[in-house]
N, C-alpha and C positions, 0 to 999 in steps of 0.2 A: 864232893862236886855237886851232886843234885840232891836237893832236899825235898823233892816231891816224888812220891808221897812220903810222909813221915808218920809212922814207920813205913818201909818200902812195901810195895805190892808183892807179896810172897805167895807163889803158887807152886804146888808140888809138880804140876805138869807144864811148867813154864817153857815157852819157846820164844825165839826171836820175833816171830810174827805177832804173837800175843802181846808182847811188851810194846812193840812199835805201834800197834793199833791202839793200845791203851793210852799211850802218850799222845798220839796224833789226835785222838778224839778230844783230848784236853787242851789242844792247841800248842803242843810242844814239838820242837824240831828234833831234839835229840832224845834217844832212849838208851839206857845202859843196863846191862845184866851182870849180876854178881852172885857168887856162891850158888850157882846152878838154878836158883828159883826166885831170886830177888830182882825186882824191876824198879828202876829209877827214871825220872823224866827231867828235862831241862831245855833252856833255849839259848844258852851261852856256849860258844865254842870252848870245849874243855882245855884247849891249848892256851886260852886266855885267862884261865882261872889259876890263881896263885896256889902252889902246892901240888898241882897236877903236872904230870909229865908223860910223854909218850913212852910206853914200854914195849918190849918185844912181844910179838903175838904168842910166843911160846909160853908166856906167863899167864895167858888166858887159856887154861887147860882143863877147865871143868865142863863136862857135858851138861846140856840143858836137861832139866827134870822131865820135860815132856818130849824131848827129841835128842837122843844120845849122839846123833851125828852132828849136832850143832854145838857151838861153844858158847857157854853163858858165864864168861868171866873166870875169876879165880878167887883166891883168898886176897881180899883187899885189892882186887883188880876188876876193872869194868871193861866189858866189851861194849863199845859205843857204836850206835847206828844213827844215821841222820836221814830225815825226809823233809825236803824244802817245800813239798807240795802243800803243806799246811798254810803257806803264806799266800794270801790272795788279797790284793795284788802283791807281787814280790817286792822286796826292798830294792833300792837302786843298785846295790852291789851284792846281789845274791850269790855271785860267783865266789865271793870271799868265804862262803860256807861250803867250800868244796869238801868232798869226802877224802878221808886220809888213806883209805885202802881201796884200790881199784878192784880187788878180789871180792869185796863185800857186795853181793848182789842186792842187798837191802838198802844200800846207801843210794838215795834218789837225788840226782842232780836237779837243780831248779827247773822244773818242767815248764814247757811252753803253756801259756794260758790264752784266753781270748784277747787279752789286752797287752801283754808283755811277752817277750821271748828273750832267751839268752843267746847273745851273739858274742862269741869269744868270752870275755870276762865281764860283759856289760849287759844289763837288762834293758832292752829297748822296747818302747811302746809300739804296739802294732797299729793301733788306731791313731791317725794323725789329726791334728786340729783341722777344722774345715773353715774355709772362707765362704760364708753364706752370701754376703753382699760385697760387691766391689765395683760399683758403678762410678764411672768417671764422666764429668761434664767439662768439655773444653770451652773456654770463654775468651772472646776477643776483646780488644779495648773498646770497641763500639757496642759491646753487649751481645754480639752474635754468639750463638751457642750450637754445639752438637755434642752427642754423647755416645758412649759405648753401647748403650741400648736405651731407646727412647721410652720404653715401657718398664719392664721388670728390672729390679735392682739385684736380682739373684745373680751370683757370680757365674753360675753355669751358663747364664744367658748373655754374658758380656763378650764382646768381640773387639778386635782391633778396629778402629774407626777412622774415617777420613774427614778432613775439613779443608775449607778453601780460604782460611784466614790465619794470620799469625797469632800465636798464643799470647794471652796476657797472664792467665792463671788457669789452674785445674781445680775443680770442686769435686770432692771425693766423699762417697757414702760407702762405708765398709763395716762389716760385722764378722767377727771370728768366734767360733764355738769349739769348745773341747769339753765333752762330758763323758765320764766313765759310768756305765750303767751300774746300778746298785749291786754289790756283791751278795750273792745269795748264800754263800757258805759262812760259817762262823769266823769272826776275826780272831786271830791268835791272841792269846792273853797278853803278850808283850807289846801288841800294837793297840794303842788306845783310840786313835782316830787317824784319818787321812783326808787329803783334799787335792783335787785335780783341777786344772783350768789353764787359761791363756796366761802366759807369763811375760812374753815380749812381743811387741808389734812395731814394725818400722816399714817405711816406704822409701825406696831408693829411686832416683831419676837419672836417666841417661839419654843422650842424643845419639842417634844412629844415622849415618849418612847412607847414600844410595850404594856406595861401594862397600859398606859394612863396617866402616870405622866407628868406634864407640868413644863417647866422651862422657865421663862421669860428672853428673851435675849435683851430686850430694845426696845425703840420706837424712830423712826426718824420722826421729824416734817418737812414738806415741805412748809406748809403755815399755818399761825396762825393769825386770825383776830377776837379777842374776842368781839369787839363791832360792828362787821359787817360793818365797815366803807369802806372796799375796796373789795366788792364782785366781783368775776369774773364769767361771764356766762360760760366760758370754762377755765378749768385749765388742762394743759398738761405738762408732764415731760417724756421724752424718754431716759434720760441719768442717771437715778438714779442707784446707786450702793450701795449694802449693803454687807459688808464683814462678813464672818462666821468663828468663832473660834472654834466651837464645832465639835468633831468627832462623827460619827454615827455608830451604829450597825445595822445589818440587821433588817428591819422593822421599824426602827426609822425614824422620819420625822422632817424637819424644815418647819414651817408654817409662812406665812406672812398674816397679816390681814390689808386690806386697810380700813381706816375710813375717810369718807368725810362728811363734814357738809356744809349745804347751808343755807342761810338766806338773809338778806338785810335790807333795811331801807326805810322809807318815810320821807319826809321833811314836817313838820307841820308849817303852816303859821298862825300867829295871825292876823286875818283880821282887827283888830282895830289898831294894832301898826305896822303891816307889818313885824314883826320879825319872824325868822324861827328857828326851831330846828330839829335835826335829831333824829328820833325815830326808834330804831332797831326792827326788827321782831324776834320772837323766831326762833331758828335754828332747822333744821331737819337733821337727820343723816342717812347715809346708809353705809353698810360695806360689805366686801367680803373677804373670806379666801381661799388661795391656798397653797398647801403643796408639798414639794419635799420629796419623800420617797426613802430611801436607800435600794438597793437590788443588791447584787453582786453574787448571786448564779444562775447559768444557769439552763435551763430546763433539765430534764432527762427522760429517758425511764424506764418504770416499770420493764423491765428485768434486770436493773442494780442492784436492790435489790431483785431480784428473786420473785417479787410479781405478775409476769405474765409470760406466755410462748411465747409470740409473740416476734418478732424481731423489732429493731428500724426502719428498712427499708427493705421492701420485694419487689422484682421484680418478676413478673409472669413468666419470662423466663430469664435465665442467658446466655444461648446459643440460639441465635435466627436467623432463616432464614427470619423472618418477622420484619418489622420496628415498628410494634405496640406492645407495652407492657403496663402492668398495674403496677402502683407504689402504695404501701400501706404503711401507716405510723401511725397506731393507737397505743395508749398506752403512749403518751407523757404527762408529768405532770410538774407543777411548784412545786419543792420540798419545797418551803417556805410555802405551805399550805395557811392559811388564811391571812398571812401578805405579801405574795409574790405578784408581779405585775401581774402574769398570762401570759399565752402564747398569744402573739400578732399575730404571723404569721408563716406560713410554706412556705419556698421557695425551689423549686425543679429546679435544673439546670442540663444540660447535656453538657459534654465537651469530647473532644477526649483525649485519652491517647497516648502520643508520646514518642519515645526513646530520651533520653538525652545522652546516650552512647550505646555501642554495646550490653550491657546486662541489662540496667536499663531504666525503663519507668517512666514517670511523667505526672500528670494531666496537660493538657494544660490550661493556664490562660484564653484563649478565650472561652467565654460561647456561645454555639450554640443555646441552648433552655432554656428558663426560664419561670417559672410558680409560681404565688403567690396564696396561699390559706389561708383563715382566719377562725378562730374558728366559727364565725357566719355563715360560709358556710355550716357547719355540714357535712363536707366531710373528710374522712380519706383514700381515694383512688382516684387516677386520672389515666386517660388513656393518654399516651403520644406517640408521633411518633418520632422514632429515625431519625437522619439525613440520607440521602441516601448513603453516602460513605460506601463501602463494599469491602473487609472485614475491619472492624475497631473495636477496643476496645474502648467502651465509659464508662465514669464514670457518674453515677447518684448521685448527691450530694444533700442531704437534709439539709437545715439550719433552725433550729427551734429557733425563737427569742421571748424573753419575752418583756414586756413593758419597762423594764429598759435597753434594748439593750444587755442583756446577750444572748449569742448564744451557741448552741450545734449543732455539725454537725455529720452526718452519711453518709457513702458512700458505694455503691455497684457497681460492674462492670458487664457490659453486652457485649458479643461478638456478633456482628452482621455480619453474613457471609452467603451469598447465592451464592458464586462464586468459592470457592476454591475446589480443588480435590487432591487426592493422586496420584502421578505419579512415574514412575520407571526411574532411571537414567541409560541412555544407556551405560555410561562408567563404571558402577560398577556391578559386577556379584556376585552370591553366591560363597563363598570360602569354599571348602570342604577339610578337613584334617582328617587324622587318627592318633589317639593318642595311643601310647603304654604305658600301665601301668606297674608298677613294677613287677606285676605277669605275664607279657608278654601278657596279654589280650589286645584287641583293642577296642577303642571307636571312634565313628564318631562325628566330630564337624563341625558345619556349621555356617558361619558368613555372614552378609549382610551389612557391614558397608557402609553407605551413598548410599545404593541402592534405598531407597525409601524416598520420602519427599512430604510435602504439597506444592503445587506450589505457594501459596501466603505467606506462613509463613517462607520460607527458608531465605529470605532476610530481612523480617520485622516480627520478631517473637512476636506475641501478648501475648505469654505465659511467657515472661520474667518477673522477679520481678518488682514490682512497688514501688517507693520510698514512705516510710511512711510520713504522715503529722503530725506535732506536735499537732495540735488542735484536731486530730481524733485518738482515741485510744480505747483499750478494745473492748467491744461489738459493738462499733460504727464504727469499721473498718472491712474490709473483711479479717480476718486472717485465716479462715478455709473454707472448702467447695470449690465450684467451683470458679476458677479465684481468688485465694488468693493473697495478696500483696507480699508474699514471692515467688511467681511464681509457675508454674505448670511444673512438670517433663515432658520433651519431647525431641524428637530428630527431628529437622527440622519440627516441628509442629505436629509430630506423638506422640501419648500418650500411645499406647499399642501395644504389639505384642503377638498374640496367636498362638501356634504351636502344631503340631501333628507329631510324628514319626510313620510311618507304616513300619513294617518289614514283607516282604512276604505277604502283604495285611492284616496284622493284626496290630491293634493299640497297640503300646507298650509304648508310652509316650506322654501325652498331658498336656499342661500347659500354663501358662502366664508368660512371661519374667518379672522377678522381678526388674531387673535393666536394664531399656531400653537402657541406654547409651552403654551397652556392645554390643548390636546388634549381639549376638552369643549365641549358645546353643549347648550342647553335649548330645548325646544319651548315657546315663550312662550304659546301659546293653552292654555286649560284642557283638561285631560283628564278623561274621565268613565268611569264603569263601562261595560264593554262595548266600549270603543274598542280597535281593533287598530292599533297604531302600528308602522310599519316604517321603520327608519332606514337610509338608503343613504349610504355614505361612499366617496368617490373620493380616493385618496391619490396625490400627484404629487411627483416629486423634481426636482432641478435639470436633469437630462437629459431631462425630459418623459416619463420612464417612469411608468406609472400602475398602480394596483391597486384593484379594487373590492371592498368588503366590506359586509355588512349584518346587521342584527339586527331581529327582530320581537318586540314586547312586547304581551301581551294584558292589558288593564286590567280587573281584577276584584277588588274588595275582599272580604275574608273568605275566599271560596272560591278553590280552586285548580283551574285548567283548563289545557288545552294547545291550541295552534294549530299547524297544520302549514304549513311553508314549502315552496316548490317548487324554487327554484334557488339560494338564498343560504344563508349560515350561519343555522342556526335556533337562536336563543337565546330561550328563553321565560322572561320575568320575571313574576313574580306580585307584584302590589302589593296589599296588604290595606288596608282602611279602618278596621279596629278593632283592639283589643288582645285577643289570646286570653288565656284564663285561665291561671293558673299551672300548673294540673294538666295542661292540654293540652300546654303547652310542655314540661313534664317528660317526658310520655309520648313526645313526638316526639323528644326528645334520646335516650331509650333506644332507640327504633327506629333512629335514625341510627347509633348506635354498633354495634348488632348487624348492621345492613344493610351497613355499610362493611367489617366483618370478612369477610362472606361474598362480597361482590362487588367488592372493591377490585382484585384482580388482573385479573378479567375486564374491568372498566370501564377500567382503566389501559391494558390491551393494546388494547382497542377504540379508545380515544381516540388513542393514539399511531399506530395504523394509519390512522385516518381523517385525522389531521392531516399525515400524511407526504406531502410534495410537493416536487418538484425543479423549479427554474426555470432554464432553460438560456438564455433570451434575454430582453432587455429589451423593454418595450412594455406595452400595456394587458393586464392579467390580471385574472381574477375568481376570488376565493377561493371554493371550493365545499366544503362539509362538511355531514354529516348528524348531527354530534355536537353536543349542547347544551352551551353554556359555562356554567360556574358563575358566578353573579352574586355577586361578593364584593368590592365596592369598599371602599377605605379612605376613606370620605367626609370624615373630618376632615382628610385631607391633599390632597383634590381641590380644583381651582380651576375654578370654573364661571363662565359668562358670565351668571349669574342670581343670585338671592338665596342667601345661604349661611346655613343653619340647623343647629342641633345635632340630630343624628339619634338615633332609637331603633331597635332592631332586633328582629326576630322570625325564627324559623326556619320555613321552608315546604318542603313536599315537592313535587317536580316529577317526574311520571311520564313516561318515554319509552316510548310505546306501541310504536313501531317496533322498538325493541331490547329491550323488556321489562325495562328497568332503572329503578329508582327512584333519583333524585338529589335532593340537598338544596341549597338556597340560602339565604343570609342576606338578607332583604329589609329595606331601610331605609324607615321610615315617619316622616313628620312630622305 
């Protein structure tokens, strides 16, 4: 049977343990004892050697030289022991080398190692091949892309991913690795070499519906090595492409399953003939599945279906003299419920709103401030600081994105203003006219066209309409309330006029001007000779700044008189009830020309000095002046909230007793 050593290793104190250790150190599986003291070694199952046959244990009846209680063969009889532990790694079918005697405690079954273990009659690898890379990029026909991970290609970092487009093809970058660390113990003599690695690689594709039905879409093989002849420690492919012919509905998915098998072989050498044969190891498999899930429905706010009372985007202040505001955005959901991708992020940006024409504004594409919030932050409100530019209309834009890159936007506007004030135009006065009705009664009409304005809004009106954006509509845009996109009614930045008519110190008419563009109002009750009409006007802008102004008119036909005011602008209008003769008119014209030449310089200087006023802070202010305004309306161009008649005019003298100046006004009579 065994020809090693030749002659046999003969020891007078021979034992089973000594012989087995002797053979194991030399890389042999089998050890045989004969004639009490002789030890032989071999690596072939004796049952497979011609001329050898299994005999009865009773024929092995000689005690060992070194241990009489052990049997060391007999005359031409070998007691054979086996120890598979010398095989590192074990051959694929190490179970074929089973011990023939269960009572032999020295017969060692193929012991488990770090890399293989015996399961039943098969040696199975403990270490599985690893998928180091398995990134998938989904590509649409128009070139749109999304991936299982936009950064790392490591397989452990990849996840099922969502997209909002139909698939054209999938681009795959994958790498598989199978390496057995170098064996530190000596290789048995009958194994000349071994090789381990990746033997088979394939990717299968299937479609899975929302209800869970599966449709096989085929398998692509990238490496096939049935007999493990060409194992590769590392297999990589970063240019794999699989085309997709299936269309998807919301919630349906295309899944790829990576299957990688690893194995190898060892070369067995016949020590007697020196012939070799390649023996394959059993293969071990690992797999990993990734899915592309179709989702083309964007997030929505619960107010869209009236399931909540909140708004998609809430600003703590819409008109602000401070840069600090709070933004709230609770109530957003993924309408796909359990099959949707879920909300991935909230993005808040702040941009200026600028004029693109004299009357239209548009959100500037330049983003001044940006903030990203994620659902894991557990926040539905944030505090932001507006840019320092004032006054300025800013748009706060909320972009809600789900994991499939569907987005929904909402926007609101905030006017930041801590510097504007309401001022009076020195070149425009109150215009006072008397209107004769068909029943010959008189009404007093007062207009103030272009007399007042907001000093910052006149040239750059932030209340003009804002161009709509296609992607933002319905409840997601600011269509009602403060600063709507269709603009805010205003005149030079002024949004309201509140007035009061006092007749002989009694309130006879109070109200708010309904159409502010008219900038005029009439006292509907009849006026009579001797009436003293005081008109109080409160001007308000969008920021709630106010200015008070007033004018007093003494009603006296034919004759000209003056009344004295105490705390407001004193404007004395004289309305006549008859037509003066042509001679008187001509004389008055001559007086006017002469008087203007003598007093123009003094009157102009006095007027300018008295109108001079500096406004340093917004708020309620009262205009105070002791200079009488000229009454010189262009009635034919005025718009009144009463009857419109063709006027006639006469010239009247108004005498300022306080300053000793005569001034002249054109009085319109109907």
